[in-house]
LUMSE-906604 format. One record per residue (C-alpha): y, x, z. Coordinates in steps of 0.02 Angstrom, whole numbers, plus 50000, padded with zeros to 5 digits. Layout:
<seses>
<c2=Y	c1=X	c3=Z>
...
</seses>
This chain:
<seses>
<c2=58015	c1=48335	c3=47117>
<c2=57839	c1=48264	c3=47104>
<c2=57805	c1=48077	c3=47103>
<c2=57644	c1=48107	c3=47199>
<c2=57642	c1=48078	c3=47387>
<c2=57582	c1=48241	c3=47463>
<c2=57520	c1=48150	c3=47617>
<c2=57380	c1=48071	c3=47513>
<c2=57322	c1=48238	c3=47444>
<c2=57284	c1=48330	c3=47606>
<c2=57104	c1=48387	c3=47604>
<c2=56977	c1=48501	c3=47685>
<c2=56791	c1=48490	c3=47720>
<c2=56644	c1=48594	c3=47779>
<c2=56600	c1=48673	c3=47612>
<c2=56622	c1=48858	c3=47577>
<c2=56785	c1=48830	c3=47484>
<c2=56868	c1=48772	c3=47644>
<c2=56767	c1=48848	c3=47785>
<c2=56697	c1=49023	c3=47806>
<c2=56626	c1=49105	c3=47960>
<c2=56615	c1=49293	c3=47983>
<c2=56621	c1=49410	c3=48131>
<c2=56659	c1=49274	c3=48260>
<c2=56805	c1=49217	c3=48156>
<c2=56820	c1=49050	c3=48067>
<c2=56926	c1=49052	c3=47910>
<c2=56996	c1=48879	c3=47875>
<c2=57082	c1=48817	c3=47716>
<c2=57183	c1=48658	c3=47695>
<c2=57249	c1=48601	c3=47526>
<c2=57396	c1=48488	c3=47487>
<c2=57497	c1=48446	c3=47334>
<c2=57648	c1=48559	c3=47310>
<c2=57800	c1=48493	c3=47402>
<c2=57957	c1=48549	c3=47491>
<c2=57935	c1=48434	c3=47641>
<c2=57807	c1=48533	c3=47740>
<c2=57885	c1=48663	c3=47852>
<c2=57739	c1=48723	c3=47957>
<c2=57554	c1=48686	c3=47981>
<c2=57453	c1=48737	c3=48134>
<c2=57267	c1=48732	c3=48171>
<c2=57244	c1=48650	c3=48339>
<c2=57088	c1=48704	c3=48435>
<c2=57035	c1=48675	c3=48615>
<c2=56956	c1=48835	c3=48686>
<c2=56903	c1=48824	c3=48868>
<c2=56984	c1=48654	c3=48887>
<c2=57160	c1=48707	c3=48839>
<c2=57252	c1=48672	c3=48676>
<c2=57286	c1=48820	c3=48561>
<c2=57392	c1=48815	c3=48403>
<c2=57367	c1=48943	c3=48264>
<c2=57495	c1=48945	c3=48124>
<c2=57429	c1=48938	c3=47946>
<c2=57498	c1=49038	c3=47801>
<c2=57547	c1=48954	c3=47639>
<c2=57487	c1=49020	c3=47473>
<c2=57573	c1=48944	c3=47323>
<c2=57441	c1=48890	c3=47198>
<c2=57459	c1=48894	c3=47010>
<c2=57405	c1=48715	c3=46988>
<c2=57420	c1=48552	c3=47083>
<c2=57386	c1=48618	c3=47258>
<c2=57459	c1=48739	c3=47381>
<c2=57338	c1=48821	c3=47502>
<c2=57363	c1=48840	c3=47689>
<c2=57247	c1=48964	c3=47772>
<c2=57217	c1=49019	c3=47949>
<c2=57084	c1=49096	c3=48058>
<c2=57028	c1=49055	c3=48233>
<c2=56917	c1=49144	c3=48358>
<c2=56742	c1=49073	c3=48383>
<c2=56681	c1=49115	c3=48557>
<c2=56560	c1=48970	c3=48580>
<c2=56435	c1=48879	c3=48470>
<c2=56538	c1=48723	c3=48442>
<c2=56722	c1=48705	c3=48406>
<c2=56827	c1=48558	c3=48351>
<c2=56993	c1=48574	c3=48262>
<c2=57128	c1=48472	c3=48178>
<c2=57296	c1=48509	c3=48099>
<c2=57473	c1=48488	c3=48164>
<c2=57597	c1=48467	c3=48020>
<c2=57785	c1=48480	c3=48036>
<c2=57880	c1=48407	c3=47890>
<c2=58066	c1=48373	c3=47868>
<c2=58115	c1=48268	c3=48018>
<c2=57935	c1=48217	c3=48046>
<c2=57769	c1=48268	c3=48123>
<c2=57588	c1=48223	c3=48085>
<c2=57412	c1=48255	c3=48143>
<c2=57275	c1=48273	c3=48013>
<c2=57095	c1=48244	c3=48070>
<c2=56934	c1=48172	c3=48000>
<c2=57015	c1=48000	c3=48017>
<c2=57158	c1=48053	c3=47903>
<c2=57344	c1=48074	c3=47931>
<c2=57430	c1=47997	c3=48081>
<c2=57586	c1=48016	c3=48185>
<c2=57480	c1=47964	c3=48334>
<c2=57382	c1=48098	c3=48425>
<c2=57198	c1=48070	c3=48380>
<c2=57056	c1=48087	c3=48506>
<c2=56954	c1=48247	c3=48498>
<c2=56799	c1=48152	c3=48439>
<c2=56873	c1=48132	c3=48264>
<c2=56920	c1=48316	c3=48246>
<c2=56843	c1=48422	c3=48111>
<c2=56692	c1=48511	c3=48185>
<c2=56606	c1=48679	c3=48163>
<c2=56435	c1=48723	c3=48234>
<c2=56405	c1=48910	c3=48236>
<c2=56215	c1=48917	c3=48246>
<c2=56170	c1=48756	c3=48160>
<c2=56036	c1=48783	c3=48028>
<c2=56012	c1=48630	c3=47920>
<c2=55840	c1=48611	c3=47842>
<c2=55891	c1=48655	c3=47665>
<c2=55760	c1=48547	c3=47581>
<c2=55828	c1=48385	c3=47655>
<c2=55988	c1=48378	c3=47552>
<c2=55881	c1=48407	c3=47396>
<c2=55772	c1=48258	c3=47437>
<c2=55752	c1=48078	c3=47384>
<c2=55643	c1=47995	c3=47516>
<c2=55518	c1=47855	c3=47492>
<c2=55461	c1=47753	c3=47643>
<c2=55279	c1=47696	c3=47646>
<c2=55206	c1=47565	c3=47762>
<c2=55028	c1=47634	c3=47751>
<c2=54925	c1=47474	c3=47761>
<c2=55027	c1=47394	c3=47621>
<c2=55051	c1=47533	c3=47493>
<c2=54885	c1=47563	c3=47405>
<c2=54701	c1=47538	c3=47448>
<c2=54617	c1=47695	c3=47384>
<c2=54455	c1=47681	c3=47484>
<c2=54397	c1=47502	c3=47518>
<c2=54250	c1=47566	c3=47621>
<c2=54366	c1=47602	c3=47767>
<c2=54453	c1=47433	c3=47768>
<c2=54463	c1=47330	c3=47927>
<c2=54336	c1=47189	c3=47924>
<c2=54358	c1=47008	c3=47974>
<c2=54329	c1=46993	c3=48161>
<c2=54298	c1=47180	c3=48181>
<c2=54389	c1=47177	c3=48347>
<c2=54500	c1=47066	c3=48453>
<c2=54668	c1=47117	c3=48525>
<c2=54781	c1=47012	c3=48635>
<c2=54683	c1=46854	c3=48594>
<c2=54686	c1=46876	c3=48405>
<c2=54548	c1=46938	c3=48289>
<c2=54567	c1=47054	c3=48141>
<c2=54579	c1=46979	c3=47968>
<c2=54541	c1=47069	c3=47805>
<c2=54664	c1=47011	c3=47672>
<c2=54659	c1=47019	c3=47483>
<c2=54788	c1=47129	c3=47399>
<c2=54937	c1=47021	c3=47352>
<c2=54898	c1=46888	c3=47482>
<c2=55047	c1=46833	c3=47587>
<c2=55041	c1=46918	c3=47758>
<c2=55037	c1=46814	c3=47917>
<c2=55186	c1=46800	c3=48031>
<c2=55160	c1=46868	c3=48207>
<c2=55124	c1=46700	c3=48288>
<c2=54984	c1=46667	c3=48164>
<c2=54912	c1=46839	c3=48138>
<c2=54965	c1=46942	c3=48288>
<c2=54993	c1=47092	c3=48172>
<c2=54805	c1=47099	c3=48145>
<c2=54802	c1=47053	c3=47960>
<c2=54753	c1=47207	c3=47861>
<c2=54764	c1=47246	c3=47675>
<c2=54676	c1=47414	c3=47666>
<c2=54815	c1=47535	c3=47621>
<c2=54763	c1=47712	c3=47663>
<c2=54785	c1=47899	c3=47636>
<c2=54672	c1=47892	c3=47484>
<c2=54791	c1=47765	c3=47409>
<c2=54942	c1=47876	c3=47438>
<c2=54849	c1=48022	c3=47360>
<c2=54804	c1=47914	c3=47210>
<c2=54987	c1=47867	c3=47183>
<c2=55063	c1=48040	c3=47191>
<c2=55085	c1=48041	c3=47000>
<c2=55179	c1=47875	c3=47014>
<c2=55293	c1=47946	c3=47149>
<c2=55328	c1=48102	c3=47046>
<c2=55368	c1=48000	c3=46891>
<c2=55491	c1=47898	c3=46993>
<c2=55573	c1=48059	c3=47051>
<c2=55522	c1=48057	c3=47235>
<c2=55511	c1=48224	c3=47325>
<c2=55496	c1=48171	c3=47508>
<c2=55395	c1=48040	c3=47600>
<c2=55426	c1=47951	c3=47764>
<c2=55267	c1=47867	c3=47826>
<c2=55264	c1=47730	c3=47957>
<c2=55139	c1=47767	c3=48097>
<c2=54966	c1=47830	c3=48049>
<c2=54887	c1=47861	c3=48218>
<c2=54745	c1=47762	c3=48296>
<c2=54805	c1=47593	c3=48359>
<c2=54746	c1=47413	c3=48351>
<c2=54891	c1=47335	c3=48253>
<c2=54933	c1=47345	c3=48068>
<c2=55105	c1=47421	c3=48104>
<c2=55033	c1=47550	c3=48226>
<c2=55185	c1=47562	c3=48339>
<c2=55063	c1=47531	c3=48484>
<c2=54986	c1=47704	c3=48482>
<c2=54812	c1=47730	c3=48555>
<c2=54786	c1=47914	c3=48510>
<c2=54928	c1=48026	c3=48450>
<c2=54812	c1=48159	c3=48381>
<c2=54694	c1=48051	c3=48279>
<c2=54729	c1=47970	c3=48111>
<c2=54672	c1=47789	c3=48120>
<c2=54499	c1=47786	c3=48037>
<c2=54546	c1=47633	c3=47936>
<c2=54684	c1=47738	c3=47857>
<c2=54588	c1=47900	c3=47841>
<c2=54535	c1=48054	c3=47938>
<c2=54626	c1=48206	c3=48003>
<c2=54540	c1=48306	c3=47867>
<c2=54599	c1=48186	c3=47732>
<c2=54774	c1=48199	c3=47801>
<c2=54766	c1=48389	c3=47791>
<c2=54715	c1=48374	c3=47610>
<c2=54851	c1=48247	c3=47572>
<c2=54990	c1=48355	c3=47644>
<c2=54924	c1=48506	c3=47548>
<c2=54925	c1=48409	c3=47384>
<c2=55098	c1=48338	c3=47419>
<c2=55166	c1=48512	c3=47452>
<c2=55087	c1=48578	c3=47292>
<c2=55181	c1=48439	c3=47203>
<c2=55344	c1=48488	c3=47290>
<c2=55344	c1=48332	c3=47399>
<c2=55388	c1=48346	c3=47584>
<c2=55323	c1=48228	c3=47717>
<c2=55385	c1=48167	c3=47886>
<c2=55290	c1=48055	c3=48006>
<c2=55343	c1=47914	c3=48120>
<c2=55335	c1=47973	c3=48300>
<c2=55323	c1=47830	c3=48425>
<c2=55367	c1=47927	c3=48581>
<c2=55467	c1=47797	c3=48678>
<c2=55311	c1=47699	c3=48722>
<c2=55124	c1=47692	c3=48693>
<c2=55007	c1=47545	c3=48670>
<c2=54909	c1=47473	c3=48817>
<c2=54750	c1=47544	c3=48740>
<c2=54811	c1=47723	c3=48747>
<c2=54700	c1=47844	c3=48844>
<c2=54841	c1=47878	c3=48966>
<c2=54865	c1=47692	c3=49006>
<c2=54691	c1=47621	c3=48965>
<c2=54727	c1=47444	c3=49024>
<c2=54572	c1=47370	c3=48941>
<c2=54456	c1=47511	c3=48997>
<c2=54419	c1=47562	c3=48817>
<c2=54392	c1=47741	c3=48875>
<c2=54253	c1=47738	c3=49007>
<c2=54281	c1=47918	c3=49063>
<c2=54457	c1=47881	c3=49123>
<c2=54526	c1=47742	c3=49233>
<c2=54699	c1=47765	c3=49159>
<c2=54869	c1=47739	c3=49237>
<c2=54857	c1=47550	c3=49237>
<c2=54693	c1=47539	c3=49334>
<c2=54712	c1=47686	c3=49453>
<c2=54871	c1=47723	c3=49554>
<c2=54802	c1=47899	c3=49581>
<c2=54778	c1=47932	c3=49395>
<c2=54857	c1=48096	c3=49336>
<c2=54938	c1=47992	c3=49198>
<c2=55022	c1=47872	c3=49318>
<c2=55182	c1=47975	c3=49315>
<c2=55192	c1=47953	c3=49125>
<c2=55243	c1=47771	c3=49154>
<c2=55347	c1=47670	c3=49277>
<c2=55255	c1=47550	c3=49391>
<c2=55338	c1=47427	c3=49509>
<c2=55291	c1=47365	c3=49683>
<c2=55210	c1=47209	c3=49614>
<c2=55029	c1=47251	c3=49576>
<c2=55011	c1=47330	c3=49405>
<c2=55184	c1=47278	c3=49349>
<c2=55259	c1=47410	c3=49237>
<c2=55411	c1=47447	c3=49130>
<c2=55385	c1=47404	c3=48946>
<c2=55490	c1=47422	c3=48790>
<c2=55609	c1=47272	c3=48791>
<c2=55486	c1=47185	c3=48907>
<c2=55346	c1=47184	c3=48777>
<c2=55197	c1=47213	c3=48891>
<c2=55085	c1=47283	c3=48754>
<c2=55206	c1=47430	c3=48740>
<c2=55223	c1=47520	c3=48909>
<c2=55374	c1=47635	c3=48907>
<c2=55351	c1=47821	c3=48935>
<c2=55439	c1=47899	c3=49084>
<c2=55521	c1=48063	c3=49036>
<c2=55558	c1=48108	c3=49215>
<c2=55383	c1=48183	c3=49205>
<c2=55383	c1=48362	c3=49144>
<c2=55196	c1=48346	c3=49111>
<c2=55236	c1=48206	c3=48988>
<c2=55367	c1=48315	c3=48904>
<c2=55238	c1=48452	c3=48886>
<c2=55119	c1=48328	c3=48805>
<c2=55246	c1=48258	c3=48682>
<c2=55347	c1=48409	c3=48627>
<c2=55360	c1=48556	c3=48746>
<c2=55194	c1=48647	c3=48743>
<c2=55128	c1=48743	c3=48592>
<c2=54989	c1=48613	c3=48580>
<c2=55105	c1=48464	c3=48604>
<c2=55089	c1=48313	c3=48491>
<c2=55241	c1=48356	c3=48387>
<c2=55188	c1=48537	c3=48365>
<c2=55007	c1=48488	c3=48333>
<c2=55055	c1=48399	c3=48172>
<c2=55187	c1=48526	c3=48116>
<c2=55069	c1=48674	c3=48137>
<c2=54923	c1=48716	c3=48023>
<c2=54815	c1=48637	c3=47961>
<c2=54926	c1=48482	c3=47949>
<c2=55096	c1=48562	c3=47913>
<c2=55206	c1=48407	c3=47911>
<c2=55391	c1=48438	c3=47880>
<c2=55469	c1=48337	c3=48019>
<c2=55480	c1=48177	c3=48118>
<c2=55563	c1=48008	c3=48117>
<c2=55579	c1=47959	c3=48300>
<c2=55554	c1=47775	c3=48335>
<c2=55691	c1=47692	c3=48441>
<c2=55776	c1=47861	c3=48466>
<c2=55917	c1=47770	c3=48556>
<c2=55799	c1=47729	c3=48701>
<c2=55695	c1=47886	c3=48729>
<c2=55732	c1=47962	c3=48899>
<c2=55842	c1=47816	c3=48951>
<c2=55788	c1=47698	c3=49088>
<c2=55898	c1=47622	c3=49222>
<c2=55966	c1=47763	c3=49331>
<c2=55877	c1=47898	c3=49228>
<c2=55979	c1=47950	c3=49077>
<c2=55902	c1=48117	c3=49032>
<c2=55900	c1=48092	c3=48845>
<c2=56020	c1=48233	c3=48801>
<c2=55917	c1=48362	c3=48894>
<c2=55758	c1=48292	c3=48816>
<c2=55825	c1=48300	c3=48639>
<c2=55891	c1=48476	c3=48663>
<c2=55720	c1=48530	c3=48727>
<c2=55633	c1=48437	c3=48587>
<c2=55744	c1=48517	c3=48455>
<c2=55712	c1=48692	c3=48521>
<c2=55524	c1=48666	c3=48524>
<c2=55516	c1=48591	c3=48350>
<c2=55631	c1=48721	c3=48272>
<c2=55534	c1=48862	c3=48357>
<c2=55376	c1=48793	c3=48277>
<c2=55452	c1=48756	c3=48106>
<c2=55630	c1=48812	c3=48080>
<c2=55662	c1=48698	c3=47932>
<c2=55586	c1=48542	c3=48010>
<c2=55688	c1=48381	c3=47996>
<c2=55705	c1=48288	c3=48161>
<c2=55778	c1=48117	c3=48125>
<c2=55786	c1=47961	c3=48231>
<c2=55797	c1=47773	c3=48220>
<c2=55961	c1=47716	c3=48297>
<c2=56038	c1=47545	c3=48264>
<c2=56199	c1=47583	c3=48357>
<c2=56322	c1=47728	c3=48376>
<c2=56214	c1=47885	c3=48367>
<c2=56355	c1=48012	c3=48365>
<c2=56320	c1=48088	c3=48536>
<c2=56148	c1=48140	c3=48472>
<c2=56220	c1=48214	c3=48312>
<c2=56329	c1=48359	c3=48364>
<c2=56209	c1=48494	c3=48307>
<c2=56110	c1=48523	c3=48466>
<c2=55995	c1=48372	c3=48466>
<c2=55943	c1=48272	c3=48311>
<c2=55971	c1=48327	c3=48131>
<c2=56011	c1=48149	c3=48078>
<c2=55975	c1=47966	c3=48108>
<c2=55939	c1=47814	c3=48001>
<c2=56117	c1=47774	c3=47951>
<c2=56129	c1=47591	c3=48000>
<c2=56305	c1=47580	c3=48072>
<c2=56380	c1=47717	c3=47963>
<c2=56312	c1=47652	c3=47798>
<c2=56186	c1=47509	c3=47786>
<c2=56270	c1=47375	c3=47892>
<c2=56448	c1=47393	c3=47824>
<c2=56382	c1=47400	c3=47645>
<c2=56280	c1=47241	c3=47671>
<c2=56427	c1=47152	c3=47751>
<c2=56540	c1=47197	c3=47605>
<c2=56418	c1=47150	c3=47468>
<c2=56350	c1=46990	c3=47547>
<c2=56497	c1=46932	c3=47655>
<c2=56369	c1=46895	c3=47790>
<c2=56333	c1=46962	c3=47964>
<c2=56157	c1=46956	c3=48034>
<c2=56156	c1=46883	c3=48209>
<c2=55995	c1=46842	c3=48304>
<c2=55895	c1=46845	c3=48142>
<c2=56012	c1=46719	c3=48059>
<c2=56157	c1=46755	c3=47943>
<c2=56336	c1=46700	c3=47969>
<c2=56472	c1=46696	c3=47837>
<c2=56610	c1=46823	c3=47868>
<c2=56765	c1=46898	c3=47788>
<c2=56737	c1=47083	c3=47757>
<c2=56853	c1=47164	c3=47630>
<c2=56852	c1=47331	c3=47541>
<c2=56978	c1=47388	c3=47671>
<c2=56858	c1=47338	c3=47810>
<c2=56718	c1=47432	c3=47721>
<c2=56826	c1=47587	c3=47705>
<c2=56877	c1=47581	c3=47888>
<c2=56700	c1=47550	c3=47951>
<c2=56627	c1=47694	c3=47851>
<c2=56766	c1=47812	c3=47907>
<c2=56747	c1=47760	c3=48089>
<c2=56570	c1=47828	c3=48091>
<c2=56572	c1=47977	c3=47974>
<c2=56728	c1=48045	c3=48060>
<c2=56624	c1=48069	c3=48219>
<c2=56499	c1=48187	c3=48138>
<c2=56504	c1=48372	c3=48093>
<c2=56505	c1=48398	c3=47905>
<c2=56332	c1=48479	c3=47899>
<c2=56255	c1=48336	c3=47998>
<c2=56338	c1=48206	c3=47888>
<c2=56241	c1=48274	c3=47739>
<c2=56077	c1=48249	c3=47835>
<c2=56104	c1=48067	c3=47879>
<c2=55961	c1=47956	c3=47820>
<c2=56041	c1=47823	c3=47709>
<c2=55947	c1=47663	c3=47668>
<c2=55973	c1=47485	c3=47607>
<c2=55821	c1=47409	c3=47692>
<c2=55658	c1=47453	c3=47780>
<c2=55507	c1=47375	c3=47865>
<c2=55619	c1=47300	c3=48000>
<c2=55749	c1=47220	c3=47886>
<c2=55756	c1=47098	c3=47740>
<c2=55731	c1=47170	c3=47567>
<c2=55899	c1=47216	c3=47493>
<c2=55865	c1=47127	c3=47329>
<c2=55838	c1=46964	c3=47424>
<c2=55992	c1=46991	c3=47532>
<c2=56105	c1=47000	c3=47379>
<c2=56030	c1=46840	c3=47310>
<c2=55928	c1=46933	c3=47179>
<c2=56090	c1=46977	c3=47090>
<c2=56061	c1=47132	c3=46985>
<c2=56247	c1=47178	c3=46985>
<c2=56260	c1=47171	c3=47174>
<c2=56097	c1=47266	c3=47187>
<c2=56165	c1=47399	c3=47070>
<c2=56323	c1=47416	c3=47176>
<c2=56216	c1=47448	c3=47329>
<c2=56109	c1=47576	c3=47238>
<c2=56260	c1=47668	c3=47172>
<c2=56323	c1=47682	c3=47351>
<c2=56152	c1=47738	c3=47412>
<c2=56137	c1=47880	c3=47287>
<c2=56318	c1=47940	c3=47290>
<c2=56369	c1=47924	c3=47473>
<c2=56352	c1=48081	c3=47582>
<c2=56180	c1=48088	c3=47660>
<c2=56000	c1=48077	c3=47602>
<c2=55942	c1=47921	c3=47507>
<c2=55780	c1=47831	c3=47552>
<c2=55689	c1=47696	c3=47452>
<c2=55579	c1=47569	c3=47542>
<c2=55414	c1=47553	c3=47449>
<c2=55421	c1=47422	c3=47312>
<c2=55609	c1=47404	c3=47304>
<c2=55602	c1=47495	c3=47138>
<c2=55492	c1=47356	c3=47066>
<c2=55604	c1=47215	c3=47127>
<c2=55501	c1=47160	c3=47277>
<c2=55578	c1=47021	c3=47381>
<c2=55571	c1=46959	c3=47560>
<c2=55680	c1=46902	c3=47704>
<c2=55564	c1=46875	c3=47852>
<c2=55470	c1=47020	c3=47932>
<c2=55300	c1=46974	c3=47861>
<c2=55377	c1=46950	c3=47688>
<c2=55456	c1=47123	c3=47682>
<c2=55287	c1=47199	c3=47724>
<c2=55193	c1=47124	c3=47577>
<c2=55068	c1=47234	c3=47488>
<c2=55142	c1=47341	c3=47350>
<c2=55147	c1=47259	c3=47180>
<c2=55049	c1=47369	c3=47060>
<c2=55044	c1=47246	c3=46915>
<c2=55175	c1=47322	c3=46800>
<c2=55196	c1=47160	c3=46705>
<c2=55273	c1=47087	c3=46863>
<c2=55397	c1=47229	c3=46889>
<c2=55582	c1=47209	c3=46860>
<c2=55604	c1=47345	c3=46730>
<c2=55794	c1=47342	c3=46740>
<c2=55782	c1=47386	c3=46924>
<c2=55650	c1=47519	c3=46893>
<c2=55757	c1=47599	c3=46757>
<c2=55909	c1=47596	c3=46870>
<c2=55816	c1=47686	c3=47009>
<c2=55754	c1=47820	c3=46890>
<c2=55928	c1=47850	c3=46820>
<c2=56010	c1=47864	c3=46991>
<c2=55871	c1=47972	c3=47063>
<c2=55890	c1=48091	c3=46917>
<c2=56079	c1=48095	c3=46938>
<c2=56068	c1=48127	c3=47124>
<c2=55938	c1=48267	c3=47108>
<c2=56036	c1=48354	c3=46969>
<c2=56206	c1=48349	c3=47054>
<c2=56252	c1=48479	c3=47185>
<c2=56413	c1=48379	c3=47211>
<c2=56318	c1=48225	c3=47269>
<c2=56195	c1=48326	c3=47373>
<c2=56316	c1=48443	c3=47460>
<c2=56495	c1=48393	c3=47422>
<c2=56635	c1=48322	c3=47526>
<c2=56709	c1=48148	c3=47522>
<c2=56880	c1=48072	c3=47495>
<c2=56912	c1=47884	c3=47488>
<c2=57048	c1=47853	c3=47360>
<c2=57058	c1=47664	c3=47339>
<c2=57009	c1=47516	c3=47449>
<c2=57118	c1=47369	c3=47394>
<c2=57082	c1=47199	c3=47317>
<c2=56892	c1=47210	c3=47339>
<c2=56884	c1=47373	c3=47244>
<c2=56814	c1=47525	c3=47332>
<c2=56827	c1=47698	c3=47257>
<c2=56793	c1=47872	c3=47323>
<c2=56778	c1=48049	c3=47261>
<c2=56639	c1=48174	c3=47297>
<c2=56703	c1=48352	c3=47288>
<c2=56624	c1=48524	c3=47282>
<c2=56720	c1=48680	c3=47233>
<c2=56834	c1=48625	c3=47091>
<c2=56718	c1=48486	c3=47032>
<c2=56741	c1=48301	c3=47066>
<c2=56641	c1=48142	c3=47038>
<c2=56726	c1=47974	c3=47056>
<c2=56635	c1=47813	c3=47105>
<c2=56714	c1=47642	c3=47078>
<c2=56645	c1=47474	c3=47136>
<c2=56719	c1=47304	c3=47098>
<c2=56663	c1=47167	c3=47217>
<c2=56761	c1=47031	c3=47127>
<c2=56696	c1=46886	c3=47026>
<c2=56812	c1=46932	c3=46884>
<c2=56847	c1=47085	c3=46778>
<c2=56980	c1=47201	c3=46847>
<c2=57096	c1=47323	c3=46764>
<c2=57141	c1=47465	c3=46882>
<c2=57237	c1=47626	c3=46878>
<c2=57132	c1=47741	c3=46984>
<c2=57242	c1=47868	c3=47077>
<c2=57133	c1=48018	c3=47038>
<c2=57283	c1=48130	c3=47073>
<c2=57239	c1=48111	c3=47257>
<c2=57091	c1=48226	c3=47221>
<c2=57198	c1=48344	c3=47116>
<c2=57149	c1=48274	c3=46946>
<c2=57301	c1=48249	c3=46833>
<c2=57232	c1=48271	c3=46658>
<c2=57070	c1=48280	c3=46559>
<c2=56930	c1=48157	c3=46525>
<c2=56789	c1=48081	c3=46625>
<c2=56632	c1=47999	c3=46556>
<c2=56558	c1=47845	c3=46638>
<c2=56377	c1=47879	c3=46684>
<c2=56300	c1=47712	c3=46636>
<c2=56398	c1=47664	c3=46479>
<c2=56441	c1=47837	c3=46413>
<c2=56620	c1=47778	c3=46386>
<c2=56757	c1=47909	c3=46399>
<c2=56913	c1=47885	c3=46503>
<c2=57068	c1=47992	c3=46489>
<c2=57175	c1=48037	c3=46638>
<c2=57359	c1=48004	c3=46606>
<c2=57489	c1=48070	c3=46729>
<c2=57363	c1=48074	c3=46871>
<c2=57291	c1=47900	c3=46843>
<c2=57129	c1=47848	c3=46761>
<c2=57145	c1=47674	c3=46688>
<c2=56985	c1=47575	c3=46684>
<c2=56929	c1=47398	c3=46650>
<c2=56783	c1=47365	c3=46765>
<c2=56672	c1=47213	c3=46749>
<c2=56648	c1=47084	c3=46887>
<c2=56532	c1=47155	c3=47019>
<c2=56536	c1=47314	c3=46917>
<c2=56490	c1=47492	c3=46962>
<c2=56554	c1=47652	c3=46883>
<c2=56511	c1=47834	c3=46910>
<c2=56638	c1=47947	c3=46825>
<c2=56585	c1=48124	c3=46781>
<c2=56693	c1=48261	c3=46709>
<c2=56661	c1=48266	c3=46522>
<c2=56603	c1=48443	c3=46484>
</seses>
C-alpha cells in the first residue's frame, strides 16, 4: 500500500497528453497515483442544459500513475466538464479548483473550445512595454517645443532627457521628452540583446497630451512621434528582426479635440458633435438635456465616452474593412494586434450593456483580417466573462497575477493610491491565484498578459523596497507562471518610482547607472522562458503553500519544472512533495546555483535562503 495520498495526485490539463479532439469527439485523460480506493470515475458534461455522466476506463500504468480515459460528444463550440469520483465509502468532484466533496459551480469546470485558434506567436513571446515619449529620442527635430500649443489652460514644455517629469497638477501631461519612432528603431539591437521579441506600445496617435489617451486622430501617428511612413518602416524592421508589435487602442473614449467631437473647433470644416446637435457624429457620444453636457470616462470631461449603440461607430472602430483596427493591421502597417484601453468599460453605459456583442463582433473582424492577431485588453477586475474564447484572447492579468503577487511579497494593499499593511500568506496567494485561473479555459490561460508594473502603477523595484531578493522572487513568478510575461521599459535597468510621474521617467541609457544584477537576472530568465516549451505551453500544479513558502510545478508531457519561493526572513529547510507531480526518484538541478538535488522517496529536500527563489530543472 502506497504512502502517497492519491487525492493529491489527480491531474489533467488542456495539453495534448490529456485532451485530444477528433471527429466531433473529445478524448479526455485523467491521471492519478495507483490506488485501490477509486471504484469509478465519470466525466460530467452539461449538453443542452442537462447533466450527462460518461464513465471512464482505467488503464493500469507501469509507473506511478494509472490512467482514466473517456470520450464525450462535442456538438457545440464550447463545453465544460469535470469529474465525478466514487471511492470506497466516499464521493468527490474534481474541477479546476481541485478536489471537493461539495458540488462545484460550472464556472470552475475544465473547458474546451472547439474552434479557438490561439495566435501561436504569443506564447513564444516576451513583451516589452514602451511609453513612446519616454523611451528614446531618435530625432530631436520633431520634439515638442516650449509653448508650442496650449491645452486645457496649460502650455507645452520641452524637457531635457533625465529631467524629473511634472505631476499632473503642475504640467497637465504637457511635459514632453522627445521619445519617438526613430528612437525605438535605434534601440532594436538593445531589445534583441535583452531577448525581447514582442513590443506593446502605449498610444501613438495624434493627441495633445504626452500619454496620448486623449486621441485626436486614430489614423495618424502623432507628428512629434513620427509619421505613418516611419511607422510602416519600423514595423517592417521589427518583423525582419522577429519582433512582433501591438498597439494601444483607446476605443472607449476620444479626446475633446477629436474630429468627431471637435469641441475647440480645431477642424474648421466640421462643427463636430459638441457644437452641432445635427452633426452626423452626434450619435457617437451621449449628450444630456443640459446644453452640451455629455458622458465622459469617469467624469473626466476631456475624454468623452464613445456610444456603441451606434452601428456607424462600430463600423468606424472595427467592423468595416477600412475600420481603425483593420487599417493598422492591414498593409502597409501590418501590426500584430491590439491592447484595448479600459476594456472593462467598452460598450457599457448605464442601461446599455452591449459589450459581449461588441467584443464578439470585434473578434470576428480582427481575426478575419489577421487570423493570428492578438486582441488583449486592460481589465483591473474580474475579466473572465470576456475570456471564454469568443471575445478577447487575453487581458492584462491584474487580479489573476499582479495584485496577489504584490500583496504576498509586500504585505501591503493599495487603496486610494495609499498602501495599507495587510496579512497575506502563501495560502492566501495560492487561493487567490487559483480563484482566477480556474475560471479560464486552458488555451486562454496561456495567453494572459502577465506583468509586475506598468505606466499606471508604481515600479515593482520600488514597491519591494529596492530589495533584490524580493525583486527576484517576483521575476521568477513572472517568467514561470502560465501566461505571457511583459517588462515595463527600464525595469531591467533598475528604474524606480512610486507616483505616476515618477514611473514615467525617461529611460536611463547611461549604462554606468544600471543595476547590473537586475539586468543579468532579466537576461537569464528571458533566456530560460524562451527556451522552455514547458514554461510556454505547459500546465500547472500547486504543490506547496504553507509557512510562507509557495511552490508549483509546470508540466508538459512527461517533463516537469518545479518553482520554489521562500518569503521568510530566515533560511528554511523543506521537503518538497514532488511525488504529487509523479516524481519519485532522480535528480534536479537548480537553475541559478547549478546545485543538484536528489529526490528521495518522492521528496526533494532543499535548504532555501531567506527570500529565496529556486527553479528546479530535470538534470539531463
